[in-house]
N, C-alpha and C positions, 0 to 999 in steps of 0.2 A: 754368590756373585752373579750367577746366571739370572736369578730373580730380579735383582736390582737393575741389571742391564735390560731385561725385558720390560720392567716397569718404566724405565727411562725412555725406551723406544716408543712405548705406547703413549706416554705423555707428550713426547715430541711430535708424534703423528697427529695427535688431537689438537695441538696448539694452533695450527693454521685455521682450523674450523672455528675456534673461538674468535680469532682475529678478523674473520670475514663477516661476522654478524654485526652490523652497525646497531647502535642503541636506538630504541624507539624514540621518535621525535615527539616533542611536546609542542603544542600550539593550539590555537583556537578551534581548529577543525579535527583535532585528534582526541576527542573525549572517549574514555572507555565506556561510559554510560551517559547519555544525555538526560538531564533532569527535566522535569515537567516545565513546559513553557520555554524551553531552550531550542532554537532552531539551528540546524547546521547549514541552512541556505536561506538567503533573503528572497528567493523566488521559488515557486513550486518546481519540483524536480519530476520530470516525466518518467513514468515507469508503471509497471503492472501493480495495481493497487488492490489489496485484499481486504480493506476496511469495508464493512457493511455501511449502509446509510446511517444506522443508529450509532455505530462506533465512530463514524466521521463526525456526527453531531456532538457526541460526547467529547471527542478530542478537541474540537473547536471551543466547546464550553470550558474545558479544562484550561484553555489558553486565555480565558478571561472574557469571552464573548457571550452574549445572551441573545435570546430571541432568534436562534438559528433557524433559517427557513430556506426553502427553494433549493435544496441540495440536489445536485446532479453531477454524475461522473462524466468528464469529457473524454474525448478520444485518446488523450495522453495519460489517462488513469488518474487525473486530478479531480478531487471533489471540489465543486464551486457552489457558493450560495451567498445568502445575505445574513448579516448578523449585526448586533448592536454592541458598541464598546465605548465607554466614556460619554454616553449620552448621544452618540452619533451612529447613524446607520452606515454600514460599509459592506462592500463585497469582500468575501474571504475565500481562501483556498486551503485545501489539505492535500498534501502529496503522500505517496506511498511510504515515505520515511517518517511521516508524522509531523512534518513542518506545517505550521499554520501561519499564513501570511495574509495581510490585507491586500486586496487587489487595487492598484492605483490606476 
């Protein structure tokens, strides 16, 4: 009898902890893992960027751009340069999260 009472008390004490944890939200910005070519932002996000110039060039190329050139990291940690896509030359950016965006 004492064991069942003790087990009941433990379960009742733990129940509020389960009720206080809301479920994970699903939505377009809640990806567990971003796949290649998928941005989580339509504009570059400022932040400390650890990509080397070579890595930045590779990330931009993986996003479908070619002839990547003139890469320079700005004061916000965003790599900016020029690249070709779809037969047109455009300015591109790569932020610390790996988002590649054309600069308009």
